[in-house]
N, C-alpha and C positions, 0 to 999 in steps of 0.2 A: 291208281292204275294197277291192274292185275299183272301177275308175273308172266302170264302167257302173252301179254301184249309187248313185253320188253324187247324180244328179238326184232319185232317189226320196226321199232324206233331206234335200233342199235346204230350208233354213230361212230364207234371207235373200232378200228382194226385191232384184233387181239382183245376183243371185249369180253363180257362175262361168259359168253358161250365158248370162249377159247378160239374165236375166229382168227385166222392168221393170214388169210389171202390178201388183206389190204383193202382200203376203201375203194380203190379203182381196179378191182380184181380183173374185170373184163377188158380194161384198157390200161396196160402197164404205164407207169408214170413217164417212162422215157419216150413213149410215143406221143405225149401230149406237150405242146409248147406251153411254157409258163408254169410248169409244175416242178416242185422240188420235193422229193420223197424224204421222209425222216430216216435217221440212221437205224431205227428199230421200230417195228410195227406193234408196239404195245406202250401204254402209258407209263411214264417214269414216275417213281416215288419222290423224285427230287423237287425242291422248290423251284419255281420259275426263275428266281434270281440266280440259282446255281446253274441253270441251263444257259442263262444269258452270259455268265462268266465262262462256261465251258465252250460256248460258241465264239468266244473272243469278242463279244459285242461291247462289253464294258469291263473295266478292271475290277478285281475283287474289292479293292479298297473303296472305290466309289459306290459299289453295290452295298457294302456294309454301312456306309454313311447314309445311303438312301433308306435302308431298313430302319435306321434310328429316326430319321426325319418322319417317315411314314407312320411310325408307331403312335405318334401323338397328333397327327394331322388329319386323321380320318380318311387317308388315301392309302394306296399300296406303293411298295417300293418301285414298281414298274411305272406307275403314274408320276412319281417324283422324277425318275430318270427321263421319262418322256417330256415332262414340263421343262426340265433343264436342257433338253436337246442332246443329252449324252446318249440317249437311245432313240433310234429312228423308228417310225411306225412300222416300216418294213422289217427291221430287226426284231421288234417286239412280236410281230406276227410270226416270223420264222422261229423264234424261241417258243412261242405257244405251240406251234405245230410240232416241234421236236419234243416238247414236254408231254404232249398227249399222243404222240405216235401217229400224227396225221400228216397229210400232204399240205405243203404250202403252195398257194396259188398266187402268181403274179398276174393280176387281172389286166395289167397294161399289155401283157403278151398273150395271155390265155384268151381264146376266142369264146366269148360268152354267147350261149344259145338264147336269143331273146324270147323264143317260144317257152323255154323253161323258166326264164326270168319272170315272165308274165303269169306264171301259175299261181303266184301270190300277189296280193295288192301291194302297191308302193308304200302304203301306210304301214302295213305289217312288216315289210322288208326294212323300212326305215326304223321302225320301233325296235326290231331285234338286231339291227345292223347285220343283216344276213340276207343273201340273195341267191336264189337258185341259178346255177350257171350252166348246167348241162343235164341231159337225161342219159344216164349210163346205160340203161336198158329200159324196157317197157314198164318196169315196176320200181325202178330205183332212180332217185333224184339226187344229184350232187349239189350241195349247198355250200357256198363260201360264207364263212362266219368270222366276225372279228373276235367273238368270245365263244370258243368251242365248248366251254363249260355251261353254256346257257341251255340246260336241258328243256326248259319250258318252250324255247323257240323250236327246238327239234320236234318236240311233241306236237305243238300247234301246227307246224308246217306239214307234218305227216298226216294229221287229221284233215287239214284243209285240202291237201292235194290227193289224199288216198294212196300215196306212194311211200315206199321205204326211203328214209332220208339218210344219206351218207354225208358226212361233213368233211370239209377241208378248211384251212385257215387262210384268210386274206387280210390285208391291212384295212383299217377304217377308211382311209382316204380312197383306196381302190374301190371299196364297196360303195362309198358315197358317189364316186364318179359314175359307176354303173347305174345307180339310182337316178342321178341327174339326167343321164342319157335316156332312161326310161321315161322320166317326167317330160322331157322335151318331145319325145315321140307321142306321149299321151296328149300334150297340148296341141300338136298338129292334128291329131284325130278329132279332138274336140272342136277345133276351129272349122274343120271341114264339115262336121255334123251340124254346126250352128249357122254354114253359108247361110197415391202417396201415403207412405207411412213415416212416422218419426224414426230417426236413426237411433239405435240402441246406445246406451251410455258406454263410453270408451274407458276401459280399465287398463292402467299401465301395469303390466306383469312384473316389471323390474323394480318399480318404486311404490309398491303397495304399502300403505302405512300399517296395515294389520298384519301382524306376524303370527297369527293363529296357525297351528300346524296343518290343518285341513286346507286353508286358503293357500298356504305356501306350496303344499303338495300339488293341488290342482294347477296352480300357476306354473310350477316346474314341469308338470306333464305336458301342458300346452306349449310352453316355451321349447321343450325338447322336441316335440313333434314338429314345430315350425323350423327349428334349426336343422332337423334331419330331412326336411322337405316332404314331410308326410302330407297326404291329401285328406286322410281321415284318421281320427283317434277313436278307438273302440274301448268301452268300459263295460265288461260283461261279468256279472257275478256267477259263480259256479256252485254256490252253497257253502263254500268254505272261505273263499277270498274273492277279490275282484281282479279279474284278468285284464291286463292292459295290452292292447295291440295297436300297432301303427301300420297304415298302408303307405308304403314308400315305393315309388315307381310302379304302382299298380299291384304290388304284392304285399299281403299281410304278413307281419311277423310279430312274435311276442316281444314286448318291451319290458314289462315288469309285472309284479303282482302287488296288490294292496291288502294288508291284513284285514280280517273280517270285522274287527272292531271299528275300522275307519270307513267301511264301505258305505254305510248310510250317510255319513257326513260328506263324503266325496260326491255322491249322487245329488244330495241336497244342495251342495255348493254350486254344482254345475247348473242345476235348475234355477237357483236364485240369480246367477249371472245372466241366464237367458230368459229371465222373467216368466218362468213357468210356475204352475201351482205345485208347491212341494207336498201338499197334503193329498194330491191325486196320484195314486199309483196303479189304478186299475185300467186306464185307457192310455193310448199313445198320445204324446204331446209334441208340438213343434215350437221351436223358439230360435232366437238369434242373439248374438252378443258381439261387441266390438272390443278388440284388444290392441295394446301397443307392445310390440316385441322388439327390443333394441331400437326403439324410436320410430318404427314404421307400423302402419295400421294393418291389422289382420281381422277379417270377419269370420265369425263362426256360425254355422247353421247346426242347430242341435235337435236331435230326435230321440225321444225316450220310448222304450218298448217294454211292456210288462212281460215277465218271463216266470217260469216255475221257481226260479231261485231269487227273484226280485227284479227290480228295474235294470235294464241295460240301456246304455247311452252311446250314441254315435255322434261325434262332432266332425262335421265337414269343415275343413280349414281352407279358407279362401284368402290366399296371400297374393295380392295383385302384383307385388314386386317380383314374385318368382314365376309368374306366368308370361310366356312368350306370346305376344299378340301382334307380332310383326310377320306379315305374310311371307316375307323372304326368309324367315328363320324357322318356319314350321317344319321343315324337312321335306317339303314337296320337291320332287325332281322337276327339272325344267319342263318335261312333257306334261305332267299334271298341272304344274303351276300356270303354264300358258293357257291351257284349256279352261281352268277354273277362273282365271282373271278375265278371259274373254267373255265368259258367261255373266259375271256380275258387273261388268262394265256396260251391259245393255240397259236400256231405260225401262224395260218391263220384262215380265216373266218370273218364273219361280225357280229358286235354287234350293236344293235339299241337301243337308248333311246327315248321313245315316251311320249307325253303329250302335254298339251297346252302351249302357251307362258308363261314364268315365273314360270314353274313348277320345275325348277332345273335340267333340262336334261344336259345342258353343264357342270354344276358343277359335276354331277355324272361321266361324261366322263373325266373331268379334274382329278378327284380323281383316276380314273383307270389309267390315263396316269402318275400320280404321282408314282404309284406302278411300272409301266412298264418302267419308265425313268431311264435306266441304260446306262453306257458308251458303251456297246456292241450293242446298238440298235440305228438305225437312225429313229427318229420320226419326221414326217412332218404333220402339220395341215393346213387346209385352212378354214378360218372363215369369218363371216360377222357380225360385225368386230371382231378383236382379242380382246376379253374382258379382259383376264388376261394373262400376259406374264409369261411363264414358262421357267426357266433356263434349257439349254441343249436341247431344242426342237426348231425346225425351224417352225415358225408360219407365215403363209402367209395370209394377208387380201385381200379379193376380191375387185376389183375396176372395176365395170361395165363400167364406163366412159372411162377407158383405155383399155377395152376389156378383162379384167381378171374376168372371171366368175367361178363359182364352177366347171363347166364341163371342160373348157379348162385349168383351173388351176390344176385340178385333173389329166388331161392327162400329163401335164408337170411334176407333182410330180412323176408319175409312172416311168419317165426316170431318176429320181434323186436317184435311189437305196434306196428306203425306206424299212424299216422293218414293220413299223406301220404307218397307215394313219388315221387322223381324219378329217372328212368332217363335217363342221359346221351344215349343214342341207341338206337333200335330198328333193329338191323342184320339180324336173322335171324328165322326163324319161331319158334324156341324162346323168344327174348326177347319177341317180340310176343305169343305165346300166354300167357305168364305175366303180362305187363303187363295184357292184356285181362281175364284171369281175376281179377287183383287189383282192377281197376276194378269188376268185377261182384260182388265180395264185400265191398263197403263201404269201399273205400279210394279216396282221390283220387290219381290217377296222372298225373304230368306227364312228358312225354318229347319227344324231337325225332325227325324223320325227314327224309330228303332227297327232297323232291318239289318240282316247280316251282310248284304252287299248292295251295290248300286242298282243293278237291274231289278231287284226285288222291290225297291221303293215304288216303281211304276205299278206293279201288280198289286201292292199293298193298298195304294190309294183307290184302285178300282174295286178291290175287295171291301173297302170301307163304304162303298156305295156311290163314289164319284163317277159320273158318266165317262166312259173311255175317251170320247171326243174332247171333253174338257181337260182331262189329264194330258192327252196328246198335244193339245194346243198350249197349255199353260206351262208345263215343265220344260225348262231349258237345259238343266244340268243337275246331276246327282253326284255328290262326293261321298264315298264310303271310306271309313278310316278305322284304324286301330292305333294303339300306342304300344311300342315295343321298347324294352329297356335297352339302353346303350351300354356297351362294354366299358369298363373302367380303363381309362387310358394309361394308368400307371401299372397295371398288372396283367392286362390281356396278353396272350401269347399266340404266336402263329401256329397253325396246325393244318393238316390235310385231312379233310373229311371224306372217308371212303364213300363210294357210290351207294354201298349197301346201307350205310347209316342215313344217307339222304332219303333213300326209299323208305326206311323205317319211320322217318319223320313225315312221310306223306308227299315227298318230292320225287317225281319220276326222274331217275338219274341213271346214266351209264358211265359218267365221268366223275373222278374224284374232284373235290373242290378245295382250292386254297382259301383259307379264311383265318379268323381269330377265334379263340375260345376263352371263356371266363376262367379266372384263377381265384381271385379273392385276395384282398389286402386290407390294411387298416383304413385306407382312404375310402373304400367302398363297403366297409363293415363286413368284409369277408364274403360278400355276395358275388363279386366279380362284375357288378353292374353299377352304373351311376348315371342317373338321368334317363330321359326317354326321348324317342324320336317317333314321328308319325309315319304310318304306312297308309298309302292312299290308292284309291282307284277313282278316276274321274270319268264319268260317262256323260258325254254331250248327247242331247236328244236329236238325232238325225231324222230326216224324212222317213228312212226305212224303219227306224225304231218307233216313230209315231204311227206308222201303218200297223206295226205289230201290236201296239197298245190298242188301236182301234179294233183290231181283230181279237182282242183279249188273249193274246198268246202268252205262254208261260215265261217266267223269269229266265229259265235256261235258254229258251230261244232268243230272248232279247240279249242275253249275255253273249251268245255266240256271234250275233250280228255286231254287237259293240266291240268285241275283240277283233273281229275281221276289219273293223273300221279304225282300229288303232288304240282301243282302250287297253291299258295294262292292268292286270289283276293285282290285288294287294300282295299276293305271294310273290309276284314278279318284282314288285317294288322292294319287298323284304329281302329277296335274294340279292338284289343289287346292293342293298345296304350291308348284307353279309359279306359280299365281295369287297366292299369298301372298308371293311373292318370296323363298322359302326355297331354291329350287333351280331348275335350268334344264330346259327341255324335252328337250335333248339328253342330259342326265344321266338323266332318267326313261327315255328310250328305251334308253339303254345298260344300265341295271340290270334293266329289265323285258323288254327285247327286243321290246316292242310286242305280245307274245302275249296279254296279258290284255285288251288293248283290242279286239282283233278277235274274241274268242270270243263 
């Protein structure tokens, strides 16, 4: 968002332009029933918990205890106090209003203008927990919000209505009551209108009988990578020594170096383990190996690449015990979870998971298959390779050398009486065509694609040469995702992120944000992060989106309609996780690039 747009979306009295007349400048607060003005018309630099204490809502001792509980629970001190009943929803809303220098609205008293309330859809209002309550003048809309720091809601409502948005604070329950009233009115209107490969040999890393230094070194490197939770182990020669790097939580970092005299031996050992040709150094090779680390099985996918300094090797570590394949534990918010589950519980149609390599797409589909895997269903997958073996499911690895590709493998699967089909990846027109036709002939098809967001998946299929009417009919749901690192629960610290810093990271903001930031300790190896959480956007294909696909409309147009119908962008999901203390704003900006915020 450009700076010249910021004043139009300004939502705080005493905001960046030094405005001081207040959110309800044309209608003084004392003239409106149900409004309580703040003690000062500018945001406070105090933490919200300090405001709660200053207002006499909760004693300081209990607030301090809540801060300690929230530190390790993935919630905020205010949520802890609300859950315990020590802080009422109304008190929380009053404290928020005071903290941000905004008016507090008691919607049980305030007379809501239904004409203003209907300027945005109920789906959008419910998603943001924000509802327009009055038109202050011909160009300014007053919006009651449960979370005044939600700059994305302010931005979207301003764009949807074409009006300047001014915010006030109301409790979640009051806003829900208004939305229920609007829903009942909508129901009345509607009623009136309707009058096989062999497994590789398993080598035990801890109990190898051969004590040769090279073997021990390779075993130790792999064991260390598994213990640190690395997804990849990189061995890259630089002409002098072998550089060892590990990708932990999606970020590469240097682990060690290996002396030049041992480089060829280490590379050869890895190639022997993965049954590759140790004499061939001119072309890339692929292999696999099975290991035992502390008694549990770990699979390795090995790739060698010739470089100017010699062969480099990348080992993809597949540790099934460390992968979360429980749908309830993936990190999906209730909104996305319900939409996704509703889609894959259908008997037919196509569901796509999109995102870059390593964003957790396959894990999401595996989690869905875990729910669908019942004795009355025949589930067949075709993958490159089969990363995790699932009991009760027929899993087919592709083998291009033997002529088994995604396309011809999928054709054969269609003759094997499947109920559910999972295609590891749609890479070409032929695979896409067969997958779409399978979805239209009574099968549930799950697959992945490489696109930046959910709306682009629809246009990408059409660009591949699939007829728009087939895409519109077959696709039921698209899930776009990224993986963001979670803050270390032992060292993260509370902070207030200035609005300027939010804007610098690609987030349109006029309000400071209370959050947590990484610090670094021994438990997280000084990174400030430990583990990852998914960021999601789930787009259900509505009749309006099907029409846009038939008309070959752009991904941006599809995105606008999807957002109006309730789709949350990945950046919104990320911002929620920042507010919950699960990750940092810089991490969200890193993995999303800020693109989803500005669209």
